[in-house]
PyMOL CGO cylinders between C-alpha atoms (Angstrom):
from pymol import cmd
from pymol.cgo import CYLINDER

trace = [
    CYLINDER, 0.00, 0.00, 0.00, 1.26, 3.46, -0.98, 0.3, 1, 1, 1, 1, 1, 1,
    CYLINDER, 1.26, 3.46, -0.98, -0.75, 6.35, 0.48, 0.3, 1, 1, 1, 1, 1, 1,
    CYLINDER, -0.75, 6.35, 0.48, 0.17, 9.78, -0.88, 0.3, 1, 1, 1, 1, 1, 1,
    CYLINDER, 0.17, 9.78, -0.88, -1.25, 12.64, 1.15, 0.3, 1, 1, 1, 1, 1, 1,
    CYLINDER, -1.25, 12.64, 1.15, -1.02, 10.91, 4.51, 0.3, 1, 1, 1, 1, 1, 1,
    CYLINDER, -1.02, 10.91, 4.51, -2.24, 13.83, 6.63, 0.3, 1, 1, 1, 1, 1, 1,
    CYLINDER, -2.24, 13.83, 6.63, -2.66, 12.19, 10.07, 0.3, 1, 1, 1, 1, 1, 1,
    CYLINDER, -2.66, 12.19, 10.07, -2.80, 8.62, 8.71, 0.3, 1, 1, 1, 1, 1, 1,
    CYLINDER, -2.80, 8.62, 8.71, -6.46, 8.40, 9.71, 0.3, 1, 1, 1, 1, 1, 1,
    CYLINDER, -6.46, 8.40, 9.71, -6.84, 5.15, 7.72, 0.3, 1, 1, 1, 1, 1, 1,
    CYLINDER, -6.84, 5.15, 7.72, -3.97, 3.24, 9.37, 0.3, 1, 1, 1, 1, 1, 1,
    CYLINDER, -3.97, 3.24, 9.37, -6.13, 1.01, 11.59, 0.3, 1, 1, 1, 1, 1, 1,
    CYLINDER, -6.13, 1.01, 11.59, -8.37, 0.12, 8.65, 0.3, 1, 1, 1, 1, 1, 1,
    CYLINDER, -8.37, 0.12, 8.65, -5.37, -0.71, 6.45, 0.3, 1, 1, 1, 1, 1, 1,
    CYLINDER, -5.37, -0.71, 6.45, -3.80, -2.93, 9.11, 0.3, 1, 1, 1, 1, 1, 1,
    CYLINDER, -3.80, -2.93, 9.11, -7.11, -4.66, 9.86, 0.3, 1, 1, 1, 1, 1, 1,
    CYLINDER, -7.11, -4.66, 9.86, -7.40, -5.52, 6.16, 0.3, 1, 1, 1, 1, 1, 1,
    CYLINDER, -7.40, -5.52, 6.16, -3.90, -6.98, 6.01, 0.3, 1, 1, 1, 1, 1, 1,
    CYLINDER, -3.90, -6.98, 6.01, -2.08, -4.28, 4.05, 0.3, 1, 1, 1, 1, 1, 1,
    CYLINDER, -2.08, -4.28, 4.05, 0.93, -4.41, 6.43, 0.3, 1, 1, 1, 1, 1, 1,
    CYLINDER, 0.93, -4.41, 6.43, 1.36, -8.18, 6.45, 0.3, 1, 1, 1, 1, 1, 1,
    CYLINDER, 1.36, -8.18, 6.45, 3.86, -8.62, 3.63, 0.3, 1, 1, 1, 1, 1, 1,
    CYLINDER, 3.86, -8.62, 3.63, 5.37, -5.13, 3.52, 0.3, 1, 1, 1, 1, 1, 1,
    CYLINDER, 5.37, -5.13, 3.52, 5.07, -1.86, 5.45, 0.3, 1, 1, 1, 1, 1, 1,
    CYLINDER, 5.07, -1.86, 5.45, 2.38, 0.65, 4.49, 0.3, 1, 1, 1, 1, 1, 1,
    CYLINDER, 2.38, 0.65, 4.49, 4.15, 3.54, 2.74, 0.3, 1, 1, 1, 1, 1, 1,
    CYLINDER, 4.15, 3.54, 2.74, 2.99, 7.04, 3.66, 0.3, 1, 1, 1, 1, 1, 1,
    CYLINDER, 2.99, 7.04, 3.66, 3.97, 10.23, 1.80, 0.3, 1, 1, 1, 1, 1, 1,
    CYLINDER, 3.97, 10.23, 1.80, 3.14, 13.59, 3.40, 0.3, 1, 1, 1, 1, 1, 1,
    CYLINDER, 3.14, 13.59, 3.40, 4.02, 17.07, 2.11, 0.3, 1, 1, 1, 1, 1, 1,
    CYLINDER, 4.02, 17.07, 2.11, 3.72, 18.94, 5.42, 0.3, 1, 1, 1, 1, 1, 1,
    CYLINDER, 3.72, 18.94, 5.42, 6.92, 18.38, 7.39, 0.3, 1, 1, 1, 1, 1, 1,
    CYLINDER, 6.92, 18.38, 7.39, 5.26, 18.85, 10.79, 0.3, 1, 1, 1, 1, 1, 1,
    CYLINDER, 5.26, 18.85, 10.79, 2.67, 16.17, 10.07, 0.3, 1, 1, 1, 1, 1, 1,
    CYLINDER, 2.67, 16.17, 10.07, 5.30, 13.82, 8.62, 0.3, 1, 1, 1, 1, 1, 1,
    CYLINDER, 5.30, 13.82, 8.62, 7.39, 14.13, 11.81, 0.3, 1, 1, 1, 1, 1, 1,
    CYLINDER, 7.39, 14.13, 11.81, 4.33, 13.31, 13.93, 0.3, 1, 1, 1, 1, 1, 1,
    CYLINDER, 4.33, 13.31, 13.93, 3.66, 10.19, 11.85, 0.3, 1, 1, 1, 1, 1, 1,
    CYLINDER, 3.66, 10.19, 11.85, 7.28, 9.05, 12.07, 0.3, 1, 1, 1, 1, 1, 1,
    CYLINDER, 7.28, 9.05, 12.07, 7.11, 9.25, 15.85, 0.3, 1, 1, 1, 1, 1, 1,
    CYLINDER, 7.11, 9.25, 15.85, 3.59, 7.83, 16.24, 0.3, 1, 1, 1, 1, 1, 1,
    CYLINDER, 3.59, 7.83, 16.24, 3.31, 4.96, 13.78, 0.3, 1, 1, 1, 1, 1, 1,
    CYLINDER, 3.31, 4.96, 13.78, 4.77, 1.51, 14.37, 0.3, 1, 1, 1, 1, 1, 1,
    CYLINDER, 4.77, 1.51, 14.37, 7.86, 1.40, 12.16, 0.3, 1, 1, 1, 1, 1, 1,
    CYLINDER, 7.86, 1.40, 12.16, 7.52, -2.34, 11.61, 0.3, 1, 1, 1, 1, 1, 1,
    CYLINDER, 7.52, -2.34, 11.61, 4.20, -1.77, 9.82, 0.3, 1, 1, 1, 1, 1, 1,
    CYLINDER, 4.20, -1.77, 9.82, 4.66, 1.72, 8.40, 0.3, 1, 1, 1, 1, 1, 1,
    CYLINDER, 4.66, 1.72, 8.40, 7.23, 3.77, 6.50, 0.3, 1, 1, 1, 1, 1, 1,
    CYLINDER, 7.23, 3.77, 6.50, 6.91, 7.55, 6.22, 0.3, 1, 1, 1, 1, 1, 1,
    CYLINDER, 6.91, 7.55, 6.22, 8.38, 9.95, 3.65, 0.3, 1, 1, 1, 1, 1, 1,
    CYLINDER, 8.38, 9.95, 3.65, 8.15, 13.72, 3.75, 0.3, 1, 1, 1, 1, 1, 1,
    CYLINDER, 8.15, 13.72, 3.75, 7.83, 14.78, 0.11, 0.3, 1, 1, 1, 1, 1, 1,
    CYLINDER, 7.83, 14.78, 0.11, 5.72, 17.04, -2.11, 0.3, 1, 1, 1, 1, 1, 1,
    CYLINDER, 5.72, 17.04, -2.11, 4.56, 14.63, -4.82, 0.3, 1, 1, 1, 1, 1, 1,
    CYLINDER, 4.56, 14.63, -4.82, 4.80, 16.07, -8.33, 0.3, 1, 1, 1, 1, 1, 1,
    CYLINDER, 4.80, 16.07, -8.33, 5.94, 15.09, -11.84, 0.3, 1, 1, 1, 1, 1, 1,
    CYLINDER, 5.94, 15.09, -11.84, 9.25, 17.00, -11.63, 0.3, 1, 1, 1, 1, 1, 1,
    CYLINDER, 9.25, 17.00, -11.63, 12.07, 16.83, -9.09, 0.3, 1, 1, 1, 1, 1, 1,
    CYLINDER, 12.07, 16.83, -9.09, 13.39, 20.02, -7.54, 0.3, 1, 1, 1, 1, 1, 1,
    CYLINDER, 13.39, 20.02, -7.54, 10.73, 22.49, -8.68, 0.3, 1, 1, 1, 1, 1, 1,
    CYLINDER, 10.73, 22.49, -8.68, 10.08, 25.31, -6.24, 0.3, 1, 1, 1, 1, 1, 1,
    CYLINDER, 10.08, 25.31, -6.24, 6.38, 25.87, -5.63, 0.3, 1, 1, 1, 1, 1, 1,
    CYLINDER, 6.38, 25.87, -5.63, 4.06, 27.51, -3.13, 0.3, 1, 1, 1, 1, 1, 1,
    CYLINDER, 4.06, 27.51, -3.13, 2.12, 25.19, -0.84, 0.3, 1, 1, 1, 1, 1, 1,
    CYLINDER, 2.12, 25.19, -0.84, -1.14, 26.58, 0.56, 0.3, 1, 1, 1, 1, 1, 1,
    CYLINDER, -1.14, 26.58, 0.56, -1.89, 25.51, 4.13, 0.3, 1, 1, 1, 1, 1, 1,
    CYLINDER, -1.89, 25.51, 4.13, -5.58, 25.90, 4.94, 0.3, 1, 1, 1, 1, 1, 1,
    CYLINDER, -5.58, 25.90, 4.94, -7.52, 26.33, 8.16, 0.3, 1, 1, 1, 1, 1, 1,
    CYLINDER, -7.52, 26.33, 8.16, -8.63, 22.72, 7.69, 0.3, 1, 1, 1, 1, 1, 1,
    CYLINDER, -8.63, 22.72, 7.69, -5.22, 21.17, 7.10, 0.3, 1, 1, 1, 1, 1, 1,
    CYLINDER, -5.22, 21.17, 7.10, -6.62, 18.24, 5.09, 0.3, 1, 1, 1, 1, 1, 1,
    CYLINDER, -6.62, 18.24, 5.09, -7.59, 20.74, 2.36, 0.3, 1, 1, 1, 1, 1, 1,
    CYLINDER, -7.59, 20.74, 2.36, -4.05, 22.10, 1.96, 0.3, 1, 1, 1, 1, 1, 1,
    CYLINDER, -4.05, 22.10, 1.96, -2.77, 22.01, -1.61, 0.3, 1, 1, 1, 1, 1, 1,
    CYLINDER, -2.77, 22.01, -1.61, -0.21, 23.10, -4.17, 0.3, 1, 1, 1, 1, 1, 1,
    CYLINDER, -0.21, 23.10, -4.17, -3.13, 24.70, -5.99, 0.3, 1, 1, 1, 1, 1, 1,
    CYLINDER, -3.13, 24.70, -5.99, -4.97, 27.88, -5.05, 0.3, 1, 1, 1, 1, 1, 1,
    CYLINDER, -4.97, 27.88, -5.05, -8.55, 27.59, -3.89, 0.3, 1, 1, 1, 1, 1, 1,
    CYLINDER, -8.55, 27.59, -3.89, -11.07, 28.20, -6.67, 0.3, 1, 1, 1, 1, 1, 1,
    CYLINDER, -11.07, 28.20, -6.67, -14.67, 26.95, -6.43, 0.3, 1, 1, 1, 1, 1, 1,
    CYLINDER, -14.67, 26.95, -6.43, -13.62, 25.47, -3.10, 0.3, 1, 1, 1, 1, 1, 1,
    CYLINDER, -13.62, 25.47, -3.10, -14.10, 28.95, -1.61, 0.3, 1, 1, 1, 1, 1, 1,
    CYLINDER, -14.10, 28.95, -1.61, -17.75, 28.97, -2.69, 0.3, 1, 1, 1, 1, 1, 1,
    CYLINDER, -17.75, 28.97, -2.69, -18.44, 25.40, -1.59, 0.3, 1, 1, 1, 1, 1, 1,
    CYLINDER, -18.44, 25.40, -1.59, -16.57, 25.62, 1.72, 0.3, 1, 1, 1, 1, 1, 1,
    CYLINDER, -16.57, 25.62, 1.72, -16.45, 29.32, 2.71, 0.3, 1, 1, 1, 1, 1, 1,
    CYLINDER, -16.45, 29.32, 2.71, -15.36, 28.41, 6.24, 0.3, 1, 1, 1, 1, 1, 1,
    CYLINDER, -15.36, 28.41, 6.24, -12.01, 27.12, 4.92, 0.3, 1, 1, 1, 1, 1, 1,
    CYLINDER, -12.01, 27.12, 4.92, -9.32, 29.72, 4.18, 0.3, 1, 1, 1, 1, 1, 1,
    CYLINDER, -9.32, 29.72, 4.18, -5.63, 29.72, 3.31, 0.3, 1, 1, 1, 1, 1, 1,
    CYLINDER, -5.63, 29.72, 3.31, -3.80, 30.60, 6.53, 0.3, 1, 1, 1, 1, 1, 1,
    CYLINDER, -3.80, 30.60, 6.53, -0.20, 30.20, 5.42, 0.3, 1, 1, 1, 1, 1, 1,
    CYLINDER, -0.20, 30.20, 5.42, 1.82, 29.93, 2.22, 0.3, 1, 1, 1, 1, 1, 1,
    CYLINDER, 1.82, 29.93, 2.22, 5.16, 28.12, 2.35, 0.3, 1, 1, 1, 1, 1, 1,
    CYLINDER, 5.16, 28.12, 2.35, 7.83, 27.48, -0.24, 0.3, 1, 1, 1, 1, 1, 1,
    CYLINDER, 7.83, 27.48, -0.24, 8.39, 23.80, -1.00, 0.3, 1, 1, 1, 1, 1, 1,
    CYLINDER, 8.39, 23.80, -1.00, 10.49, 21.70, -3.35, 0.3, 1, 1, 1, 1, 1, 1,
    CYLINDER, 10.49, 21.70, -3.35, 8.74, 19.01, -5.37, 0.3, 1, 1, 1, 1, 1, 1,
    CYLINDER, 8.74, 19.01, -5.37, 9.72, 15.37, -5.78, 0.3, 1, 1, 1, 1, 1, 1,
    CYLINDER, 9.72, 15.37, -5.78, 8.79, 12.61, -8.16, 0.3, 1, 1, 1, 1, 1, 1,
    CYLINDER, 8.79, 12.61, -8.16, 7.57, 9.51, -6.36, 0.3, 1, 1, 1, 1, 1, 1,
    CYLINDER, 7.57, 9.51, -6.36, 9.95, 7.28, -8.33, 0.3, 1, 1, 1, 1, 1, 1,
    CYLINDER, 9.95, 7.28, -8.33, 12.80, 9.41, -6.99, 0.3, 1, 1, 1, 1, 1, 1,
    CYLINDER, 12.80, 9.41, -6.99, 11.47, 9.58, -3.43, 0.3, 1, 1, 1, 1, 1, 1,
    CYLINDER, 11.47, 9.58, -3.43, 10.67, 5.92, -2.83, 0.3, 1, 1, 1, 1, 1, 1,
    CYLINDER, 10.67, 5.92, -2.83, 13.29, 3.28, -2.15, 0.3, 1, 1, 1, 1, 1, 1,
    CYLINDER, 13.29, 3.28, -2.15, 13.75, 0.54, -4.73, 0.3, 1, 1, 1, 1, 1, 1,
    CYLINDER, 13.75, 0.54, -4.73, 12.89, -1.92, -1.94, 0.3, 1, 1, 1, 1, 1, 1,
    CYLINDER, 12.89, -1.92, -1.94, 9.44, -0.36, -1.37, 0.3, 1, 1, 1, 1, 1, 1,
    CYLINDER, 9.44, -0.36, -1.37, 6.72, -2.65, -2.73, 0.3, 1, 1, 1, 1, 1, 1,
    CYLINDER, 6.72, -2.65, -2.73, 3.08, -1.81, -3.39, 0.3, 1, 1, 1, 1, 1, 1,
    CYLINDER, 3.08, -1.81, -3.39, 0.31, -2.65, -5.85, 0.3, 1, 1, 1, 1, 1, 1,
    CYLINDER, 0.31, -2.65, -5.85, -2.38, -0.39, -4.33, 0.3, 1, 1, 1, 1, 1, 1,
    CYLINDER, -2.38, -0.39, -4.33, -2.04, 3.41, -4.42, 0.3, 1, 1, 1, 1, 1, 1,
    CYLINDER, -2.04, 3.41, -4.42, -4.19, 5.92, -2.54, 0.3, 1, 1, 1, 1, 1, 1,
    CYLINDER, -4.19, 5.92, -2.54, -4.03, 9.58, -3.61, 0.3, 1, 1, 1, 1, 1, 1,
    CYLINDER, -4.03, 9.58, -3.61, -5.43, 12.30, -1.35, 0.3, 1, 1, 1, 1, 1, 1,
    CYLINDER, -5.43, 12.30, -1.35, -3.51, 15.38, -2.49, 0.3, 1, 1, 1, 1, 1, 1,
    CYLINDER, -3.51, 15.38, -2.49, -6.12, 17.98, -3.39, 0.3, 1, 1, 1, 1, 1, 1,
    CYLINDER, -6.12, 17.98, -3.39, -5.78, 18.33, -7.14, 0.3, 1, 1, 1, 1, 1, 1,
    CYLINDER, -5.78, 18.33, -7.14, -2.23, 17.06, -7.76, 0.3, 1, 1, 1, 1, 1, 1,
    CYLINDER, -2.23, 17.06, -7.76, -3.26, 13.47, -8.54, 0.3, 1, 1, 1, 1, 1, 1,
    CYLINDER, -3.26, 13.47, -8.54, -2.34, 13.61, -12.22, 0.3, 1, 1, 1, 1, 1, 1,
    CYLINDER, -2.34, 13.61, -12.22, 1.17, 14.90, -11.51, 0.3, 1, 1, 1, 1, 1, 1,
    CYLINDER, 1.17, 14.90, -11.51, 1.74, 12.32, -8.76, 0.3, 1, 1, 1, 1, 1, 1,
    CYLINDER, 1.74, 12.32, -8.76, 0.78, 9.52, -11.16, 0.3, 1, 1, 1, 1, 1, 1,
    CYLINDER, 0.78, 9.52, -11.16, 3.24, 10.86, -13.75, 0.3, 1, 1, 1, 1, 1, 1,
    CYLINDER, 3.24, 10.86, -13.75, 5.85, 10.99, -10.99, 0.3, 1, 1, 1, 1, 1, 1,
    CYLINDER, 5.85, 10.99, -10.99, 5.53, 7.26, -10.39, 0.3, 1, 1, 1, 1, 1, 1,
    CYLINDER, 5.53, 7.26, -10.39, 7.18, 6.69, -13.76, 0.3, 1, 1, 1, 1, 1, 1,
    CYLINDER, 7.18, 6.69, -13.76, 7.74, 3.00, -14.47, 0.3, 1, 1, 1, 1, 1, 1,
    CYLINDER, 7.74, 3.00, -14.47, 6.67, 2.07, -10.96, 0.3, 1, 1, 1, 1, 1, 1,
    CYLINDER, 6.67, 2.07, -10.96, 3.06, 2.39, -12.13, 0.3, 1, 1, 1, 1, 1, 1,
    CYLINDER, 3.06, 2.39, -12.13, 3.62, -0.95, -13.88, 0.3, 1, 1, 1, 1, 1, 1,
    CYLINDER, 3.62, -0.95, -13.88, 3.44, -2.80, -10.54, 0.3, 1, 1, 1, 1, 1, 1,
    CYLINDER, 3.44, -2.80, -10.54, 0.20, -1.05, -9.52, 0.3, 1, 1, 1, 1, 1, 1,
    CYLINDER, 0.20, -1.05, -9.52, -3.17, -2.77, -9.97, 0.3, 1, 1, 1, 1, 1, 1,
    CYLINDER, -3.17, -2.77, -9.97, -5.43, -0.45, -7.96, 0.3, 1, 1, 1, 1, 1, 1,
    CYLINDER, -5.43, -0.45, -7.96, -5.64, 3.34, -7.53, 0.3, 1, 1, 1, 1, 1, 1,
    CYLINDER, -5.64, 3.34, -7.53, -8.07, 4.94, -5.09, 0.3, 1, 1, 1, 1, 1, 1,
    CYLINDER, -8.07, 4.94, -5.09, -8.20, 8.70, -5.48, 0.3, 1, 1, 1, 1, 1, 1,
    CYLINDER, -8.20, 8.70, -5.48, -10.25, 11.81, -5.03, 0.3, 1, 1, 1, 1, 1, 1,
    CYLINDER, -10.25, 11.81, -5.03, -11.86, 13.02, -8.27, 0.3, 1, 1, 1, 1, 1, 1,
    CYLINDER, -11.86, 13.02, -8.27, -13.70, 16.19, -9.13, 0.3, 1, 1, 1, 1, 1, 1,
    CYLINDER, -13.70, 16.19, -9.13, -16.23, 17.47, -11.66, 0.3, 1, 1, 1, 1, 1, 1,
    CYLINDER, -16.23, 17.47, -11.66, -15.60, 21.06, -10.61, 0.3, 1, 1, 1, 1, 1, 1,
    CYLINDER, -15.60, 21.06, -10.61, -12.44, 23.15, -10.42, 0.3, 1, 1, 1, 1, 1, 1,
    CYLINDER, -12.44, 23.15, -10.42, -12.38, 23.32, -6.64, 0.3, 1, 1, 1, 1, 1, 1,
    CYLINDER, -12.38, 23.32, -6.64, -8.65, 24.06, -6.94, 0.3, 1, 1, 1, 1, 1, 1,
    CYLINDER, -8.65, 24.06, -6.94, -7.43, 26.34, -9.71, 0.3, 1, 1, 1, 1, 1, 1,
    CYLINDER, -7.43, 26.34, -9.71, -5.86, 24.31, -12.51, 0.3, 1, 1, 1, 1, 1, 1,
    CYLINDER, -5.86, 24.31, -12.51, -6.42, 20.92, -10.88, 0.3, 1, 1, 1, 1, 1, 1,
    CYLINDER, -6.42, 20.92, -10.88, -7.16, 17.92, -13.11, 0.3, 1, 1, 1, 1, 1, 1,
    CYLINDER, -7.16, 17.92, -13.11, -10.84, 17.02, -13.49, 0.3, 1, 1, 1, 1, 1, 1,
    CYLINDER, -10.84, 17.02, -13.49, -12.11, 13.45, -13.48, 0.3, 1, 1, 1, 1, 1, 1,
    CYLINDER, -12.11, 13.45, -13.48, -12.51, 13.03, -17.26, 0.3, 1, 1, 1, 1, 1, 1,
    CYLINDER, -12.51, 13.03, -17.26, -8.90, 14.07, -17.79, 0.3, 1, 1, 1, 1, 1, 1,
    CYLINDER, -8.90, 14.07, -17.79, -7.82, 11.62, -15.10, 0.3, 1, 1, 1, 1, 1, 1,
    CYLINDER, -7.82, 11.62, -15.10, -9.93, 8.89, -16.74, 0.3, 1, 1, 1, 1, 1, 1,
    CYLINDER, -9.93, 8.89, -16.74, -8.11, 9.53, -20.01, 0.3, 1, 1, 1, 1, 1, 1,
    CYLINDER, -8.11, 9.53, -20.01, -4.66, 9.58, -18.40, 0.3, 1, 1, 1, 1, 1, 1,
    CYLINDER, -4.66, 9.58, -18.40, -5.21, 6.34, -16.51, 0.3, 1, 1, 1, 1, 1, 1,
    CYLINDER, -5.21, 6.34, -16.51, -6.87, 4.64, -19.47, 0.3, 1, 1, 1, 1, 1, 1,
    CYLINDER, -6.87, 4.64, -19.47, -3.63, 5.11, -21.43, 0.3, 1, 1, 1, 1, 1, 1,
    CYLINDER, -3.63, 5.11, -21.43, -1.82, 3.41, -18.54, 0.3, 1, 1, 1, 1, 1, 1,
    CYLINDER, -1.82, 3.41, -18.54, -4.18, 0.42, -18.61, 0.3, 1, 1, 1, 1, 1, 1,
    CYLINDER, -4.18, 0.42, -18.61, -6.67, 1.39, -15.89, 0.3, 1, 1, 1, 1, 1, 1,
    CYLINDER, -6.67, 1.39, -15.89, -10.40, 1.98, -15.86, 0.3, 1, 1, 1, 1, 1, 1,
    CYLINDER, -10.40, 1.98, -15.86, -12.65, 3.57, -13.28, 0.3, 1, 1, 1, 1, 1, 1,
    CYLINDER, -12.65, 3.57, -13.28, -14.78, 0.83, -11.74, 0.3, 1, 1, 1, 1, 1, 1,
    CYLINDER, -14.78, 0.83, -11.74, -16.40, 2.64, -8.82, 0.3, 1, 1, 1, 1, 1, 1,
    CYLINDER, -16.40, 2.64, -8.82, -17.19, 6.26, -7.94, 0.3, 1, 1, 1, 1, 1, 1,
    CYLINDER, -17.19, 6.26, -7.94, -18.93, 7.72, -4.90, 0.3, 1, 1, 1, 1, 1, 1,
    CYLINDER, -18.93, 7.72, -4.90, -19.86, 11.33, -5.66, 0.3, 1, 1, 1, 1, 1, 1,
    CYLINDER, -19.86, 11.33, -5.66, -20.75, 14.10, -3.26, 0.3, 1, 1, 1, 1, 1, 1,
    CYLINDER, -20.75, 14.10, -3.26, -23.29, 15.50, -5.72, 0.3, 1, 1, 1, 1, 1, 1,
    CYLINDER, -23.29, 15.50, -5.72, -23.70, 18.73, -3.76, 0.3, 1, 1, 1, 1, 1, 1,
    CYLINDER, -23.70, 18.73, -3.76, -20.00, 19.56, -3.84, 0.3, 1, 1, 1, 1, 1, 1,
    CYLINDER, -20.00, 19.56, -3.84, -19.08, 17.99, -7.20, 0.3, 1, 1, 1, 1, 1, 1,
    CYLINDER, -19.08, 17.99, -7.20, -16.24, 15.79, -5.96, 0.3, 1, 1, 1, 1, 1, 1,
    CYLINDER, -16.24, 15.79, -5.96, -15.91, 12.22, -4.80, 0.3, 1, 1, 1, 1, 1, 1,
    CYLINDER, -15.91, 12.22, -4.80, -13.75, 9.13, -4.43, 0.3, 1, 1, 1, 1, 1, 1,
    CYLINDER, -13.75, 9.13, -4.43, -12.99, 6.77, -7.28, 0.3, 1, 1, 1, 1, 1, 1,
    CYLINDER, -12.99, 6.77, -7.28, -11.42, 3.34, -7.60, 0.3, 1, 1, 1, 1, 1, 1,
    CYLINDER, -11.42, 3.34, -7.60, -9.43, 2.59, -10.75, 0.3, 1, 1, 1, 1, 1, 1,
    CYLINDER, -9.43, 2.59, -10.75, -8.43, -0.99, -11.57, 0.3, 1, 1, 1, 1, 1, 1,
    CYLINDER, -8.43, -0.99, -11.57, -5.93, -2.34, -14.05, 0.3, 1, 1, 1, 1, 1, 1,
    CYLINDER, -5.93, -2.34, -14.05, -8.08, -3.66, -16.88, 0.3, 1, 1, 1, 1, 1, 1,
    CYLINDER, -8.08, -3.66, -16.88, -6.07, -6.86, -17.27, 0.3, 1, 1, 1, 1, 1, 1,
    CYLINDER, -6.07, -6.86, -17.27, -6.71, -7.90, -13.66, 0.3, 1, 1, 1, 1, 1, 1,
    CYLINDER, -6.71, -7.90, -13.66, -10.28, -6.67, -13.13, 0.3, 1, 1, 1, 1, 1, 1,
    CYLINDER, -10.28, -6.67, -13.13, -12.85, -9.14, -14.42, 0.3, 1, 1, 1, 1, 1, 1,
    CYLINDER, -12.85, -9.14, -14.42, -16.52, -9.30, -13.47, 0.3, 1, 1, 1, 1, 1, 1,
    CYLINDER, -16.52, -9.30, -13.47, -19.16, -11.94, -14.06, 0.3, 1, 1, 1, 1, 1, 1,
    CYLINDER, -19.16, -11.94, -14.06, -22.49, -11.09, -15.66, 0.3, 1, 1, 1, 1, 1, 1,
    CYLINDER, -22.49, -11.09, -15.66, -24.17, -11.21, -12.23, 0.3, 1, 1, 1, 1, 1, 1,
    CYLINDER, -24.17, -11.21, -12.23, -21.56, -8.86, -10.75, 0.3, 1, 1, 1, 1, 1, 1,
    CYLINDER, -21.56, -8.86, -10.75, -21.96, -6.50, -13.69, 0.3, 1, 1, 1, 1, 1, 1,
    CYLINDER, -21.96, -6.50, -13.69, -25.73, -6.42, -13.20, 0.3, 1, 1, 1, 1, 1, 1,
    CYLINDER, -25.73, -6.42, -13.20, -25.28, -5.82, -9.47, 0.3, 1, 1, 1, 1, 1, 1,
    CYLINDER, -25.28, -5.82, -9.47, -22.91, -2.92, -10.17, 0.3, 1, 1, 1, 1, 1, 1,
    CYLINDER, -22.91, -2.92, -10.17, -25.43, -1.36, -12.55, 0.3, 1, 1, 1, 1, 1, 1,
    CYLINDER, -25.43, -1.36, -12.55, -28.25, -1.80, -10.04, 0.3, 1, 1, 1, 1, 1, 1,
    CYLINDER, -28.25, -1.80, -10.04, -26.13, -0.18, -7.32, 0.3, 1, 1, 1, 1, 1, 1,
    CYLINDER, -26.13, -0.18, -7.32, -25.49, 2.75, -9.62, 0.3, 1, 1, 1, 1, 1, 1,
    CYLINDER, -25.49, 2.75, -9.62, -29.18, 3.16, -10.28, 0.3, 1, 1, 1, 1, 1, 1,
    CYLINDER, -29.18, 3.16, -10.28, -29.94, 3.11, -6.56, 0.3, 1, 1, 1, 1, 1, 1,
    CYLINDER, -29.94, 3.11, -6.56, -27.10, 5.53, -5.77, 0.3, 1, 1, 1, 1, 1, 1,
    CYLINDER, -27.10, 5.53, -5.77, -27.44, 8.09, -8.54, 0.3, 1, 1, 1, 1, 1, 1,
    CYLINDER, -27.44, 8.09, -8.54, -31.09, 7.79, -9.47, 0.3, 1, 1, 1, 1, 1, 1,
    CYLINDER, -31.09, 7.79, -9.47, -32.49, 7.72, -5.96, 0.3, 1, 1, 1, 1, 1, 1,
    CYLINDER, -32.49, 7.72, -5.96, -34.34, 11.01, -6.37, 0.3, 1, 1, 1, 1, 1, 1,
    CYLINDER, -34.34, 11.01, -6.37, -36.01, 9.80, -9.59, 0.3, 1, 1, 1, 1, 1, 1,
    CYLINDER, -36.01, 9.80, -9.59, -37.10, 6.34, -8.42, 0.3, 1, 1, 1, 1, 1, 1,
    CYLINDER, -37.10, 6.34, -8.42, -40.64, 6.16, -6.99, 0.3, 1, 1, 1, 1, 1, 1,
    CYLINDER, -40.64, 6.16, -6.99, -40.62, 5.24, -3.31, 0.3, 1, 1, 1, 1, 1, 1,
    CYLINDER, -40.62, 5.24, -3.31, -42.93, 2.31, -4.05, 0.3, 1, 1, 1, 1, 1, 1,
    CYLINDER, -42.93, 2.31, -4.05, -40.24, 0.71, -6.24, 0.3, 1, 1, 1, 1, 1, 1,
    CYLINDER, -40.24, 0.71, -6.24, -37.48, 0.66, -3.61, 0.3, 1, 1, 1, 1, 1, 1,
    CYLINDER, -37.48, 0.66, -3.61, -38.55, -2.50, -1.71, 0.3, 1, 1, 1, 1, 1, 1,
    CYLINDER, -38.55, -2.50, -1.71, -38.53, -4.50, -4.94, 0.3, 1, 1, 1, 1, 1, 1,
    CYLINDER, -38.53, -4.50, -4.94, -35.16, -3.12, -6.05, 0.3, 1, 1, 1, 1, 1, 1,
    CYLINDER, -35.16, -3.12, -6.05, -33.58, -3.82, -2.65, 0.3, 1, 1, 1, 1, 1, 1,
    CYLINDER, -33.58, -3.82, -2.65, -34.98, -7.38, -2.71, 0.3, 1, 1, 1, 1, 1, 1,
    CYLINDER, -34.98, -7.38, -2.71, -33.52, -7.99, -6.18, 0.3, 1, 1, 1, 1, 1, 1,
    CYLINDER, -33.52, -7.99, -6.18, -30.15, -6.66, -5.06, 0.3, 1, 1, 1, 1, 1, 1,
    CYLINDER, -30.15, -6.66, -5.06, -30.10, -8.95, -1.99, 0.3, 1, 1, 1, 1, 1, 1,
    CYLINDER, -30.10, -8.95, -1.99, -31.03, -11.98, -4.11, 0.3, 1, 1, 1, 1, 1, 1,
    CYLINDER, -31.03, -11.98, -4.11, -28.24, -11.19, -6.56, 0.3, 1, 1, 1, 1, 1, 1,
    CYLINDER, -28.24, -11.19, -6.56, -25.70, -10.72, -3.77, 0.3, 1, 1, 1, 1, 1, 1,
    CYLINDER, -25.70, -10.72, -3.77, -26.74, -14.03, -2.26, 0.3, 1, 1, 1, 1, 1, 1,
    CYLINDER, -26.74, -14.03, -2.26, -26.16, -15.83, -5.56, 0.3, 1, 1, 1, 1, 1, 1,
    CYLINDER, -26.16, -15.83, -5.56, -22.63, -14.50, -6.13, 0.3, 1, 1, 1, 1, 1, 1,
]
cmd.load_cgo(trace, "trace")
């Protein structure tokens, strides 16, 4: 597991419970030096490895990092529509940072096939910065956006196109429809296969999730029953 944008490693217990630290340490990359130091001191070093680095597609580029009043929203990009959607969050400090490619930052002994990206708009550049190491990755879980919450950040269709060229396809998305962003799971096409039943279940789940406001209330019991029957037959 490689998690870029560690913040406070809120997911560590979930990762360990699901076995991500069994064969190799969970790798955390965090841009904010203060947070990275906290993680180094707090996390069990036998199950975790922490790097302090500003993930980008170029080594050694000097950029401005915007630290926000809600530190999880801090980014290399300026706030754009984010200010309208979350007016309570402001930039409280700007610091000068030096960027790093992930393939330069990580040790050659670091192993991972699952990547999590939580870096507020810099996902595309971080993926480029993996270089050839993307070849060992089968799963990418990342934030995606329909709206330019951060000025110049990559939108989801552009990310779809970039990852498609690398052999991935988006297989699941959970949107916050009010805010225009969400979380998406991309899978390497050569390793992700679904049966007809699974495909039908996925489509039904999408209907329930995205068409909820258009489905008559009277139809929900039947749809839920069908979904449970399909899940029971998988």
